[in-house]
N, C-alpha and C positions, 0 to 999 in steps of 0.2 A: 556549614563549613566547606571551604574550597579545598579539594584534594589536588594531588600532583598532576592527575590527568587533565583537569580543567585549568589548572594554573599555568602549565607550560604554553598552551595556545594563546592565552591572555597575555603572557609576557612577550611572546613573539609578536603579536599585534601592536603592543605598546612600543616595542623596539623599532618596528617597521614605521610606525607613525612618527617616532622621534627622528628617524632618518630622513623622512620626507620633509620635516620641518627644518632640519639643519641646513645651513647654507652649503651649496656645493663646494667640494674641495677644489681649489685652483689647479688647473692642469699646467704642467710645465711645457711651454710652447717650443716647437722646433722652428727656429727662425731661418733654417737653411733651405727650407723646402719652397719658399716663395718670397717675392718682394713685396706682397700686398696681403693684408689680413683684415678680417672683420671681427670686431669684438661682440661676443655673445654674453651679455650681462646675466642672463638666466643660468648658463652653464659655467660662468666664470672662466671662459676659454676664448682663444683666438682661432678662427677658422681661416686657412690660407685660401687665397684667391690666385689661381694660376694664370687666368687671362683677365686682365682688367679692361673694363669698358672705357676707353680713352680715346682722345683725338691727338695726333701728333702735334707737337709744339708749333712747327712751322705752318700749320693750317689755322692757327689762332691769330688772324690778322685783325687789324683795326684797333688793337689794344696793346700796341708795342711797348709803351712806357711801363704799364702795370706789369706786362709780361716779363720785361727785362729786370724790373725791381724784384719780382717774386722769385725768378730764377737765380738771381745774384744772391738773394738772401738764403735760398735753399742750398745753393752750392757752398756758400761759406759754412753753413751749418754742417753739411756732409763732410767738410774738411776739417772739422773740429774747431773752427773760428766762431767768434761771437756772432750771434744772429737773433733776430726778434720773432716772437709769436705774431702771427698775421691774421688780420681780419679783412676779408675781401667782401666788400658790401656794394649794393647798388641794384641797378635794374635787373629784372628777371631775364634770363635767357642770354646773358651776355658773356657766358663762359667762365663763371667764377670757379665752379667745381672742376670744370675741364682743365683749367689752368693749373690747379693743384696737382691733378694726376699727371699732367703733361710735364710739369716742372720736375716731379720726382723721377719720371722715366728719363727725361733729358739728362739730369745729373748722374743717374746710374749708368747711362749709356757712354758718358764721358769718362768713367773709371777705367783705370788701367786693366788690361786683361788678367784675369786671375785674382783680382782684388778680393780679399776675404771679408772686408768690412763694406757693407752696402747700406744704402738708405732704404728703409722699410717704410711703407704707408700703411697706417693702421686707421681703419674707419670706426668711428663710434657713433651711434644714433643719438639724436638729441634727447630722446626720453631716458637714455641710459647715462647721462652725464654724471649723475650722483654715484656712479660706480667707477669713476675715474681713478680714485686711489688704488683700487684692486688692479686696474689695468696698468697703471704705472708700476706697481710692484712686479708684474710680470715681465716688464721690459728693463727694469733698473739695472740688472746685473749683466745684460747682454753687451757684447762688444760692437753690436750694430748701432746704428743711429735710426731714430724713428721720428716720422711726421705723424702726429695724432690729428686726424682729420674729422671734422664734424660739419656736415652739409646742411644748410638751411637752418642755422642756429638762431633761435629767438626764444624769448620767454614772455609769458602772459601774466596777468594779475593773479596773485596768489601763489605762484610758483616760488619755490625756494632753492631749487637745484642749482640755480646760478651761483649760489654761495660755495658750492663744491668746486665749481670751475674757477672762481676767484682765488680760492685757497691754493689750487693746483698751479695757476698761472704765476702767482707771485708770493703768496703768503704760505701758511702752514709750516709746521715744524721741520719736516724733511725737505720741503720745497720740491720743485720740479727737477727730475733727474737730469744731469748734464747731457745725456744722450737722447732727450726727448724734446720736441718742439710742437707747438699746437697751432694748427691752421684751421680756421672756421670761415664759412661763407654765410651771408645773411642778406636779406633785402632791407634790413634796418641797421643804420649806423650805430645806434645805441642798443641793439638787440632787443628792444621792446617797443611796443606801439606808442606813438606820440600821445594819443589820448590818455594812456596809462600814466605817462610822465606828467602830463598836464593835470591829471586828476590828483596825483600825489601833491603837486604844488598847491592846488586849491584847498585840500582838505587838511593838510598837516599843520601842526602848531609851528613848527620850524620848517617851511617848504624846502629850503636849501638842503638841510640835512636829510630829510625824507627822500629826496630825489637822488642825492649824492651816492648813496649806497648802491642803487640799482644802476645808475648811468656809469658809475666808475668801473663797471665791469669792462666796458669797452676800452677803457684806459689801460687795462692790463695788457692789451695787445700793442706791442711797440710799433708795429708797422700797419697802417690803415691804407688799403688800396681800394679806391673807389672805381666802379665800372658803370658808366652812365649810358643811356640810350644812344645809339649811334646815328650818325647822319646817313642820308641816302647814299652818298658816295661810299662811306665806310661799309654799309651793308652790301652794296654791289660789289666791293672789293672782296668781301667774304664769299660771296656767291662765285665770283670768278676764281678765287684761290681753290675752292672745293672742286669746281668744274675742271680746272686744269689738273689738279692732283689726280682725279679719277678718270681723266680722258673723255669727258662727255662733250660730244661733238654737237654743238648747236651755235648758230650764228649769234654774235654778241648782241645785236639789236633785239632779236627775239628773246634771247635769255634775259636781258635787262627788263624788257617789257613784262615777261611772265613773272619774273622775281618780284617786281614792284607790285603787280597785281596780287601776288600771293602774300606779300606783307600787308597790303591794304585790307585783305579779307581777314587776316589775323589781328589787324589793329596794332601791329608791333614790327619794328625793325630791329632785329637783334641777331646774334649769332645762331641762336636756336631756330629762329625763323628761317635763316638762310640754309641751315642744315636740313630742315624739314623740306623746303623747296628742292633742294638737291636730291634728297631721297625720292621725291616724287618724280623728278626729272629722269633720274637713273632707272626708275621703274618703267617709265614710259619708253626709254631708249633700250630697255632690256640689258642694262649694264649693272652687274653686281658691284656693291660697295664693300671693300674689304680694307679695314683699318688695321 
């Protein structure tokens, strides 16, 4: 028979085990301490980011139309006007995520001095998409407005977390809070590989219906913005804009030749490639880069 001396430690261990199994209690976030946050699904909490890794909007050249459309949509949302969820898709390294971060900073910079309602950027990782309802609950009652941002969003065969995103974007009983907009970047227009879509068509009894559920996810984004590989002139314009901004003194002919050689070795002409060349050039010139 178990006496009270052995029963108490046993009950303590059981209570501690139950606490570990129980989901964490959501923490009430303080949205006054920063303009950007990262969602931690394991802790059900938002961690403030006081210095965001971003590029100024004026340095994102060669993508003027997409930039202007995104900033306009973001500004309207910040002003409480109708705006769309946005999917930025296309070639790697063309500044999709940089555009999102720069647009939020640009809109906040234009707010009147002392404005109490600001536009907050909240990053959620792709693998945590199924915790979106908990994240929305943390923001729903705030007087601020939020861009929930997911970088490199895509889904592979067998994944079902895309259903949580579909419900948040348009469906669901509560719907998306009026103070929240969803921005995502992806290399895939339909957020899943083409061979997965083709396989669904080939093996399903009703191919159209089998594919529609997955492909329709991208339809929940009202604004699609495509960024494609840039031309040589656009690539060099990016290099020149960076060099002028940071005051990198090198004659134009030499800079162009080096930048083109750099892109050839990388097999890519893109904004990321231009920035990597500028970092190399600045290092050789002994010039720090401060964004």
